[in-house]
C-alpha atoms as an extended CHARMM CRD file, in Angstrom:
* protein
*
       110  EXT
         1         1  MET       CA             36.3270000000      -76.6190000000      -80.1530000000  PROA      1               0.0000000000
         2         2  HSD       CA             35.9450000000      -73.4060000000      -78.2010000000  PROA      2               0.0000000000
         3         3  PRO       CA             37.3760000000      -70.4170000000      -80.1470000000  PROA      3               0.0000000000
         4         4  ILE       CA             39.8260000000      -69.4970000000      -77.3740000000  PROA      4               0.0000000000
         5         5  LEU       CA             41.1380000000      -73.0580000000      -77.1480000000  PROA      5               0.0000000000
         6         6  LYS       CA             41.3220000000      -73.2510000000      -80.9560000000  PROA      6               0.0000000000
         7         7  ASN       CA             43.4320000000      -70.0950000000      -81.0230000000  PROA      7               0.0000000000
         8         8  GLN       CA             45.7760000000      -71.4730000000      -78.3500000000  PROA      8               0.0000000000
         9         9  VAL       CA             46.1840000000      -74.7730000000      -80.1890000000  PROA      9               0.0000000000
        10        10  ILE       CA             47.0020000000      -73.0000000000      -83.4760000000  PROA      10              0.0000000000
        11        11  LYS       CA             49.4980000000      -70.7250000000      -81.7210000000  PROA      11              0.0000000000
        12        12  THR       CA             51.1610000000      -73.7660000000      -80.1440000000  PROA      12              0.0000000000
        13        13  LEU       CA             51.5510000000      -75.3980000000      -83.5590000000  PROA      13              0.0000000000
        14        14  ALA       CA             52.9280000000      -72.1710000000      -85.0400000000  PROA      14              0.0000000000
        15        15  GLN       CA             55.4110000000      -71.7820000000      -82.1740000000  PROA      15              0.0000000000
        16        16  THR       CA             56.4920000000      -75.3910000000      -82.5190000000  PROA      16              0.0000000000
        17        17  LEU       CA             57.2870000000      -74.8380000000      -86.1970000000  PROA      17              0.0000000000
        18        18  ALA       CA             59.0140000000      -71.5260000000      -85.4950000000  PROA      18              0.0000000000
        19        19  ASP       CA             61.2530000000      -73.1410000000      -82.8690000000  PROA      19              0.0000000000
        20        20  PHE       CA             62.7980000000      -75.6070000000      -85.3010000000  PROA      20              0.0000000000
        21        21  LYS       CA             66.2710000000      -74.4990000000      -86.3550000000  PROA      21              0.0000000000
        22        22  ASP       CA             67.0200000000      -77.1180000000      -89.0060000000  PROA      22              0.0000000000
        23        23  PRO       CA             64.8140000000      -77.5650000000      -92.1040000000  PROA      23              0.0000000000
        24        24  LYS       CA             65.5020000000      -81.3150000000      -91.9070000000  PROA      24              0.0000000000
        25        25  ASP       CA             63.8870000000      -81.3660000000      -88.4600000000  PROA      25              0.0000000000
        26        26  VAL       CA             60.8460000000      -79.5620000000      -89.8360000000  PROA      26              0.0000000000
        27        27  GLU       CA             60.5820000000      -82.1350000000      -92.6150000000  PROA      27              0.0000000000
        28        28  VAL       CA             60.7690000000      -85.0050000000      -90.1190000000  PROA      28              0.0000000000
        29        29  PHE       CA             58.0810000000      -83.3530000000      -88.0010000000  PROA      29              0.0000000000
        30        30  LEU       CA             55.7810000000      -82.7130000000      -90.9720000000  PROA      30              0.0000000000
        31        31  LYS       CA             56.1380000000      -86.2490000000      -92.3150000000  PROA      31              0.0000000000
        32        32  ASP       CA             55.3410000000      -87.7140000000      -88.9120000000  PROA      32              0.0000000000
        33        33  PHE       CA             52.6390000000      -85.2290000000      -87.9590000000  PROA      33              0.0000000000
        34        34  PHE       CA             50.6220000000      -85.1760000000      -91.2030000000  PROA      34              0.0000000000
        35        35  ASN       CA             49.5660000000      -88.1480000000      -93.2390000000  PROA      35              0.0000000000
        36        36  GLU       CA             50.9370000000      -88.3280000000      -96.7720000000  PROA      36              0.0000000000
        37        37  SER       CA             47.7970000000      -86.8950000000      -98.3520000000  PROA      37              0.0000000000
        38        38  GLU       CA             47.6010000000      -83.9290000000      -95.9470000000  PROA      38              0.0000000000
        39        39  LEU       CA             51.2500000000      -83.0670000000      -96.4420000000  PROA      39              0.0000000000
        40        40  GLU       CA             50.9510000000      -83.3280000000     -100.2240000000  PROA      40              0.0000000000
        41        41  THR       CA             47.8950000000      -81.0500000000     -100.1820000000  PROA      41              0.0000000000
        42        42  PHE       CA             49.7290000000      -78.3390000000      -98.2480000000  PROA      42              0.0000000000
        43        43  ALA       CA             52.8480000000      -78.6680000000     -100.3840000000  PROA      43              0.0000000000
        44        44  LYS       CA             50.7880000000      -78.4330000000     -103.5770000000  PROA      44              0.0000000000
        45        45  ARG       CA             49.0960000000      -75.2510000000     -102.3360000000  PROA      45              0.0000000000
        46        46  LEU       CA             52.4860000000      -73.6270000000     -101.9140000000  PROA      46              0.0000000000
        47        47  ALA       CA             53.6400000000      -74.8850000000     -105.3210000000  PROA      47              0.0000000000
        48        48  VAL       CA             50.4840000000      -73.6150000000     -107.0570000000  PROA      48              0.0000000000
        49        49  ALA       CA             50.9070000000      -70.1710000000     -105.4730000000  PROA      49              0.0000000000
        50        50  TYR       CA             54.5720000000      -70.0850000000     -106.4910000000  PROA      50              0.0000000000
        51        51  TRP       CA             53.8970000000      -71.1480000000     -110.0660000000  PROA      51              0.0000000000
        52        52  LEU       CA             51.0570000000      -68.6530000000     -110.4110000000  PROA      52              0.0000000000
        53        53  ARG       CA             53.4590000000      -65.9690000000     -109.2550000000  PROA      53              0.0000000000
        54        54  LYS       CA             55.8980000000      -67.1630000000     -111.9350000000  PROA      54              0.0000000000
        55        55  LYS       CA             53.0870000000      -66.7220000000     -114.5160000000  PROA      55              0.0000000000
        56        56  ARG       CA             52.6620000000      -70.4060000000     -115.3540000000  PROA      56              0.0000000000
        57        57  SER       CA             49.4100000000      -71.2320000000     -117.0740000000  PROA      57              0.0000000000
        58        58  TYR       CA             46.5390000000      -73.0490000000     -115.4100000000  PROA      58              0.0000000000
        59        59  SER       CA             47.0000000000      -75.9610000000     -117.8120000000  PROA      59              0.0000000000
        60        60  ASN       CA             50.7090000000      -76.2490000000     -116.9940000000  PROA      60              0.0000000000
        61        61  ILE       CA             50.0170000000      -76.2080000000     -113.2620000000  PROA      61              0.0000000000
        62        62  ARG       CA             47.0860000000      -78.6180000000     -113.6130000000  PROA      62              0.0000000000
        63        63  GLU       CA             49.1380000000      -81.1320000000     -115.6180000000  PROA      63              0.0000000000
        64        64  ASN       CA             52.3080000000      -80.9860000000     -113.5220000000  PROA      64              0.0000000000
        65        65  LEU       CA             50.8210000000      -80.8530000000     -110.0330000000  PROA      65              0.0000000000
        66        66  LYS       CA             47.7160000000      -82.9190000000     -110.7910000000  PROA      66              0.0000000000
        67        67  VAL       CA             45.3060000000      -80.3490000000     -109.3410000000  PROA      67              0.0000000000
        68        68  SER       CA             42.0000000000      -79.0940000000     -110.6970000000  PROA      68              0.0000000000
        69        69  SER       CA             41.3790000000      -75.6900000000     -112.2480000000  PROA      69              0.0000000000
        70        70  ALA       CA             39.0440000000      -74.9930000000     -109.3300000000  PROA      70              0.0000000000
        71        71  THR       CA             41.8800000000      -75.6350000000     -106.8790000000  PROA      71              0.0000000000
        72        72  ILE       CA             44.1610000000      -73.3170000000     -108.8250000000  PROA      72              0.0000000000
        73        73  ALA       CA             41.4880000000      -70.6010000000     -108.8000000000  PROA      73              0.0000000000
        74        74  VAL       CA             41.0410000000      -70.9570000000     -105.0350000000  PROA      74              0.0000000000
        75        75  ILE       CA             44.8030000000      -70.7070000000     -104.4970000000  PROA      75              0.0000000000
        76        76  GLN       CA             44.9600000000      -67.7130000000     -106.8140000000  PROA      76              0.0000000000
        77        77  ASN       CA             42.4550000000      -65.9190000000     -104.5600000000  PROA      77              0.0000000000
        78        78  LEU       CA             44.2360000000      -67.0800000000     -101.4010000000  PROA      78              0.0000000000
        79        79  SER       CA             47.5850000000      -65.9500000000     -102.7800000000  PROA      79              0.0000000000
        80        80  LYS       CA             46.4710000000      -62.3600000000     -102.1510000000  PROA      80              0.0000000000
        81        81  THR       CA             46.2540000000      -62.9780000000      -98.3900000000  PROA      81              0.0000000000
        82        82  PRO       CA             49.0060000000      -61.9840000000      -95.9390000000  PROA      82              0.0000000000
        83        83  GLY       CA             49.9260000000      -65.5960000000      -95.1200000000  PROA      83              0.0000000000
        84        84  PHE       CA             50.5300000000      -66.5540000000      -98.7170000000  PROA      84              0.0000000000
        85        85  ALA       CA             52.4440000000      -63.3070000000      -99.2760000000  PROA      85              0.0000000000
        86        86  LEU       CA             54.7440000000      -64.2030000000      -96.3740000000  PROA      86              0.0000000000
        87        87  ALA       CA             55.2510000000      -67.7130000000      -97.7360000000  PROA      87              0.0000000000
        88        88  MET       CA             56.0930000000      -66.4210000000     -101.2150000000  PROA      88              0.0000000000
        89        89  LYS       CA             58.5340000000      -63.9280000000      -99.7230000000  PROA      89              0.0000000000
        90        90  GLN       CA             60.3170000000      -66.8100000000      -97.9620000000  PROA      90              0.0000000000
        91        91  VAL       CA             60.3580000000      -69.0050000000     -101.0770000000  PROA      91              0.0000000000
        92        92  GLU       CA             61.6650000000      -66.1970000000     -103.2750000000  PROA      92              0.0000000000
        93        93  ALA       CA             64.3300000000      -65.2210000000     -100.7280000000  PROA      93              0.0000000000
        94        94  GLU       CA             65.5590000000      -68.8150000000     -100.6770000000  PROA      94              0.0000000000
        95        95  GLU       CA             65.5050000000      -68.9210000000     -104.4830000000  PROA      95              0.0000000000
        96        96  TRP       CA             67.4880000000      -65.6730000000     -104.6670000000  PROA      96              0.0000000000
        97        97  ALA       CA             70.0190000000      -66.9660000000     -102.1200000000  PROA      97              0.0000000000
        98        98  ASN       CA             70.5080000000      -70.1780000000     -104.1010000000  PROA      98              0.0000000000
        99        99  VAL       CA             71.0590000000      -68.2790000000     -107.3480000000  PROA      99              0.0000000000
       100       100  TRP       CA             73.7030000000      -66.0550000000     -105.7570000000  PROA      100             0.0000000000
       101       101  ALA       CA             75.3580000000      -68.9610000000     -103.9910000000  PROA      101             0.0000000000
       102       102  GLU       CA             75.8390000000      -70.6610000000     -107.3630000000  PROA      102             0.0000000000
       103       103  ARG       CA             77.1970000000      -67.4770000000     -108.9160000000  PROA      103             0.0000000000
       104       104  ILE       CA             79.6850000000      -67.0670000000     -106.0920000000  PROA      104             0.0000000000
       105       105  LYS       CA             80.8090000000      -70.7020000000     -106.4120000000  PROA      105             0.0000000000
       106       106  LYS       CA             81.4280000000      -70.1930000000     -110.1400000000  PROA      106             0.0000000000
       107       107  PHE       CA             83.3560000000      -66.9850000000     -109.4870000000  PROA      107             0.0000000000
       108       108  ILE       CA             85.5400000000      -68.6300000000     -106.8260000000  PROA      108             0.0000000000
       109       109  ARG       CA             86.3530000000      -71.5940000000     -109.1400000000  PROA      109             0.0000000000
       110       110  GLN       CA             87.7160000000      -69.2510000000     -111.8390000000  PROA      110             0.0000000000
């Protein structure tokens, strides 16, 4: 593929994802667009990066996610890139929001 066309195609995919308003719609799109193996691979990459950030051991990640040590090492290097940093920021913001939502629910019930 010509580099200019490749760039346009990637931007189109990125814009398509950005235009979704509902996470359920994104999930439907991903499940239809990627085969099961491709989707699992991408999801595992995100999970490995997240668990590394949470200081889980290689053996824990390897056993739970069924990935190799080599894969974990690759993700550890990739986790220093801007894209992974953005993804982790999103994941952690969602995690923080969920924690506070639960705290507020408990407070309101009292």
